[in-house]
C-alpha positions as CSV (number, residue, x, y, z in Angstrom):
1,X,86.1,22.9,35.6
2,X,83.6,25.9,36.3
3,X,80.7,26.3,37.8
4,X,79.0,27.1,34.6
5,X,80.4,24.3,33.3
6,X,79.4,22.1,35.8
7,X,75.5,23.5,35.2
8,X,75.7,23.5,31.2
9,X,76.6,19.4,32.5
10,X,73.9,18.9,34.4
11,X,71.5,20.6,32.0
12,X,72.6,18.3,28.9
13,X,72.2,14.8,31.4
14,X,68.5,15.9,32.5
15,X,67.6,17.2,28.5
16,X,69.4,13.6,27.8
17,X,67.5,12.4,30.5
18,X,63.7,13.0,28.9
19,X,65.0,11.8,25.5
20,X,66.0,8.5,26.3
21,X,63.0,7.8,27.7
22,X,61.5,9.5,25.6
23,X,62.6,7.0,22.8
24,X,62.0,4.0,25.3
25,X,58.9,5.0,25.1
26,X,58.3,4.9,21.6
27,X,57.8,8.8,21.7
28,X,59.6,11.1,18.6
29,X,62.6,13.0,19.9
30,X,62.0,16.4,17.6
31,X,64.9,17.6,19.5
32,X,66.5,19.1,22.6
33,X,69.0,22.6,23.6
34,X,70.8,24.2,26.1
35,X,69.4,27.8,26.9
36,X,71.7,31.1,27.4
37,X,69.7,31.2,30.9
38,X,70.5,28.2,32.1
39,X,67.4,26.3,30.6
40,X,66.6,23.8,28.3
41,X,64.0,22.6,26.5
42,X,63.6,19.1,25.0
43,X,60.7,18.1,22.5
44,X,59.3,15.1,21.7
45,X,55.9,14.4,19.7
46,X,52.5,13.7,21.5
47,X,52.6,11.1,24.1
48,X,49.8,10.0,26.8
49,X,49.5,10.8,30.3
50,X,51.8,8.8,31.6
51,X,54.2,8.5,28.8
52,X,54.5,12.7,29.7
53,X,54.9,12.3,33.3
54,X,57.6,9.4,33.0
55,X,59.2,11.5,30.2
56,X,59.4,14.4,33.2
57,X,60.5,12.2,35.6
58,X,63.2,11.7,33.7
59,X,64.8,14.6,33.9
60,X,64.7,14.6,37.5
61,X,66.0,11.5,38.1
62,X,67.8,12.5,35.8
63,X,69.6,15.6,38.3
64,X,69.5,12.8,41.0
65,X,71.7,11.1,39.6
66,X,74.3,13.9,37.8
67,X,76.0,13.9,40.0
68,X,78.3,10.4,40.1
69,X,78.4,11.3,36.1
70,X,81.9,12.6,34.8
71,X,81.6,15.2,33.0
72,X,83.7,15.1,29.9
73,X,86.3,17.5,28.3
74,X,84.8,21.1,27.7
75,X,84.2,22.0,23.8
76,X,87.4,24.0,22.9
77,X,85.4,26.3,20.6
78,X,82.0,27.6,21.7
79,X,80.0,29.5,19.0
80,X,77.2,30.8,20.9
81,X,74.3,31.8,17.9
82,X,72.5,35.0,18.5
83,X,68.7,33.3,18.3
84,X,65.3,34.7,19.3
85,X,65.7,31.6,21.7
86,X,69.1,32.3,22.9
87,X,70.6,28.5,21.5
88,X,73.9,27.8,23.3
89,X,75.4,25.7,20.3
90,X,79.4,25.1,19.6
91,X,81.1,24.6,15.7
92,X,82.1,21.7,16.8
93,X,79.9,19.3,15.5
94,X,79.4,20.6,11.3
95,X,75.9,20.4,12.2
96,X,73.6,23.7,12.8
97,X,70.7,23.6,14.5
98,X,67.2,23.5,12.3
99,X,65.7,27.5,12.1
100,X,62.8,25.9,14.0
101,X,65.2,26.0,16.5
102,X,66.4,29.4,16.6
103,X,63.9,31.4,14.5
104,X,60.8,30.6,17.5
105,X,60.5,31.1,20.5
106,X,59.7,28.6,22.6
107,X,55.7,27.6,23.0
108,X,55.3,28.2,26.9
109,X,56.7,25.1,28.5
110,X,54.9,22.8,31.4
111,X,57.7,22.0,34.1
112,X,59.1,18.7,34.9
113,X,57.7,19.0,38.4
114,X,53.4,20.7,37.0
115,X,53.7,17.6,34.9
116,X,54.5,15.1,36.7
117,X,52.2,16.8,39.7
118,X,49.7,17.3,37.4
119,X,49.8,12.8,37.0
120,X,49.8,12.4,40.4
121,X,47.2,13.9,41.0
122,X,44.9,13.2,38.1
123,X,41.7,11.0,38.7
124,X,43.0,10.6,42.9
125,X,41.8,13.6,44.0
126,X,40.0,12.3,46.5
127,X,43.4,10.1,47.5
128,X,46.0,12.3,48.4
129,X,47.6,10.0,50.3
130,X,48.2,7.8,47.0
131,X,50.1,11.1,45.0
132,X,53.4,10.5,46.5
133,X,53.4,7.0,46.1
134,X,52.4,7.3,42.3
135,X,55.3,10.3,42.6
136,X,58.1,8.1,44.0
137,X,57.5,5.0,41.6
138,X,57.1,6.5,38.3
139,X,60.5,8.7,39.4
140,X,62.2,4.9,40.2
141,X,61.0,3.9,36.8
142,X,62.7,6.5,34.8
143,X,65.3,6.8,36.8
144,X,65.8,2.6,35.8
145,X,65.6,3.7,32.3
146,X,68.6,5.6,32.9
147,X,70.1,2.9,34.4
148,X,69.4,0.7,32.4
149,X,70.4,2.9,29.6
150,X,73.3,4.9,31.0
151,X,76.3,4.8,28.3
152,X,73.3,5.9,25.6
153,X,72.1,8.6,27.9
154,X,75.3,9.7,29.0
155,X,76.8,10.1,24.8
156,X,74.0,11.5,24.5
157,X,74.6,13.9,27.2
158,X,78.0,14.7,25.9
159,X,76.9,15.6,22.5
160,X,74.4,18.8,23.3
161,X,77.4,19.4,25.8
162,X,79.7,19.9,23.9
163,X,77.0,21.4,20.5
164,X,74.4,22.7,22.4
165,X,71.7,21.2,20.8
166,X,70.5,17.7,19.0
167,X,68.7,16.9,15.7
168,X,65.9,14.4,15.9
169,X,68.6,11.6,14.4
170,X,71.0,12.1,17.8
171,X,68.1,11.2,19.4
172,X,66.7,8.0,18.2
173,X,69.9,6.1,19.6
174,X,67.9,3.9,21.2
175,X,66.2,2.4,18.5
176,X,68.7,1.9,15.8
177,X,71.2,0.3,18.7
178,X,68.5,-2.0,19.3
179,X,67.5,-2.5,15.5
180,X,71.5,-3.8,15.0
181,X,70.8,-6.7,17.2
């Protein structure tokens, strides 16, 4: 295992964490991808401030949980896509990323830490002693959701790790499985 492959796996867990928590909140996941600059993006539908903070917290919670999660075997034949957003894709799944993911540079993205901080502070500007408490609470909730759906989260991360991108139908794992019960 190379350091680059380990970082790619950690990014996959991070982005899949966003997707799992978004789905658990009923927020549609539009896709996710890994970028060549050791970053990733998970696109999701519009949501309220709390859901947005919880989805952002999921990435940070996934980062904290990722060291204990075994990395899958690396893709055998990576074939990077030369695109405007430098999506790292492989041919192992047979799928291709949608054109909106590869043809347009991503819109400016607010970091997870900033999104979470804004939610923690909003409405409590005069009570800074409550900011940390709020942050710990939402991170704990995101971590619980990831624990509750760990098998689905890790499977989704493995798919992202191998393919370099997720389509909306890949991220619907929670609702598909719950509908079969």
